[in-house]
BAFI-3210 file (N, C-alpha, C; in Angstrom, 3 decimals, decimal comma, padded with zeros to 6 digits):
// residues 54
n [1|2|3|4|5|6|7|8|9|10|11|12|13|14|15|16|17|18|19|20|21|22|23|24|25|26|27|28|29|30|31|32|33|34|35|36|37|38|39|40|41|42|43|44|45|46|47|48|49|50|51|52|53|54]
n.u [000,821|002,008|003,607|001,746|000,968|003,297|003,441|001,082|001,662|003,852|002,643|000,887|002,703|004,048|001,893|001,097|003,325|003,139|000,862|-001,679|-004,069|-006,448|-006,098|-003,856|-004,876|-006,732|-005,078|-003,592|-005,578|-006,297|-003,901|-003,900|-006,126|-005,263|-003,058|-004,396|-005,788|-003,630|-002,506|-004,560|-004,712|-002,105|-002,221|-004,187|-002,866|-000,728|-001,948|-002,918|-005,358|-005,670|-004,133|-001,041|000,625|-000,353]
n.v [-001,181|001,162|001,521|002,226|004,710|006,241|006,067|007,432|009,965|010,662|010,717|012,832|014,947|015,045|015,524|018,027|019,559|019,483|020,862|019,802|020,224|019,096|016,320|016,086|016,890|014,845|012,558|013,284|013,380|010,671|009,634|010,823|009,583|006,905|007,220|007,897|005,483|003,708|004,877|004,544|001,713|001,208|002,394|000,800|-001,669|-000,932|-000,353|-002,810|-003,788|-005,137|-008,054|-009,208|-011,146|-013,637]
n.w [000,000|000,651|-001,538|-003,491|-002,533|-002,919|-005,711|-006,482|-005,418|-006,999|-009,535|-009,091|-008,705|-011,181|-012,920|-011,976|-012,628|-015,390|-015,831|-015,492|-013,561|-012,464|-012,647|-011,079|-008,590|-008,146|-007,968|-005,746|-003,796|-003,711|-002,712|-000,181|000,995|001,076|002,782|005,127|005,613|006,000|008,274|010,189|010,297|011,247|013,794|014,984|015,072|016,682|019,153|019,771|018,954|016,601|016,404|015,414|016,142|016,853]
ca.u [000,000|002,932|004,059|000,705|001,016|004,394|003,076|000,101|002,336|004,660|001,708|000,393|003,774|004,287|000,729|001,130|004,374|002,692|-000,292|-002,943|-004,451|-007,494|-005,488|-002,972|-005,713|-007,317|-004,026|-003,249|-006,669|-006,137|-002,769|-004,328|-007,017|-004,436|-002,276|-005,319|-006,033|-002,404|-002,356|-005,536|-004,257|-000,917|-002,625|-004,876|-001,837|000,066|-002,687|-003,238|-006,699|-005,393|-002,920|-000,351|001,556|-001,074]
ca.v [000,000|002,297|001,697|002,962|006,101|006,896|006,181|008,506|011,240|010,950|011,106|014,173|015,919|015,166|016,177|019,441|020,212|019,573|021,747|019,087|020,442|018,195|014,996|016,203|016,905|013,522|011,658|013,706|012,947|009,236|009,412|011,202|008,532|005,743|007,559|007,777|004,058|003,145|005,410|003,881|000,339|001,238|002,672|-000,378|-002,673|-000,393|-000,477|-004,209|-004,173|-006,172|-008,743|-009,884|-012,110|-014,806]
ca.w [000,000|000,664|-002,921|-004,199|-002,076|-003,623|-007,125|-006,613|-005,181|-008,181|-010,593|-008,757|-008,931|-012,622|-013,510|-011,600|-013,413|-016,774|-015,893|-015,363|-012,168|-011,971|-012,476|-009,919|-007,395|-007,963|-007,485|-004,385|-002,926|-003,538|-001,809|001,174|001,501|001,408|003,973|006,262|005,871|006,573|009,627|011,057|010,499|012,101|015,172|015,500|015,391|017,782|020,391|020,009|018,539|015,605|016,855|014,318|016,721|017,373]
c.u [000,872|003,427|003,032|000,682|002,116|004,088|002,094|000,724|003,201|003,776|001,195|001,455|004,014|003,115|000,699|002,183|003,955|001,422|-001,643|-003,400|-005,468|-006,957|-004,574|-003,771|-006,328|-006,287|-003,639|-004,330|-006,594|-005,005|-003,148|-005,222|-006,210|-003,574|-003,153|-005,590|-004,824|-002,217|-003,317|-005,115|-003,037|-001,301|-003,370|-003,885|-001,040|-000,647|-003,220|-004,627|-006,601|-004,081|-002,305|000,577|000,850|-000,513]
c.v [001,255|002,590|002,504|004,431|006,848|007,063|007,338|009,878|011,635|011,391|012,521|015,232|016,127|015,869|017,672|020,190|020,404|020,402|021,062|019,140|019,457|016,780|015,000|016,174|015,552|012,538|012,003|013,295|011,441|008,903|009,754|010,134|007,315|006,006|007,447|006,329|003,414|003,619|004,739|002,438|000,271|001,471|001,496|-001,472|-002,207|-000,585|-001,883|-004,638|-005,287|-006,825|-009,498|-010,974|-013,339|-016,077]
c.w [000,000|-000,759|-003,719|-003,796|-002,816|-005,107|-007,333|-006,362|-006,372|-009,347|-010,343|-009,044|-010,423|-013,300|-013,180|-012,404|-014,870|-016,932|-015,834|-013,911|-011,638|-011,757|-011,257|-008,621|-007,094|-007,418|-006,051|-003,385|-002,675|-002,593|-000,367|001,798|001,920|002,643|005,219|006,625|006,528|008,008|010,605|011,328|011,408|013,557|015,784|015,878|016,604|019,121|020,642|019,639|017,488|016,002|015,691|014,831|017,287|016,838]
res [m|i|k|w|i|f|i|l|l|a|v|a|a|i|a|a|l|l|g|f|g|s|i|s|g|l|a|l|t|g|a|k|v|l|i|g|i|v|l|v|l|f|l|l|v|l|f|g|v|i|s|i|l|d]
***
């Protein structure tokens, strides 16, 4: 999932440099959503709600 975040951030940066604002905004929004999902999953694992060591 981290790989997809970096891909979307790269697409957003390249699209912004080429002047495609709407594509850049869409890719950036997708990256933000994935970052939120990763953060929530990390916090759930950190606090032991999701146990990965069973």
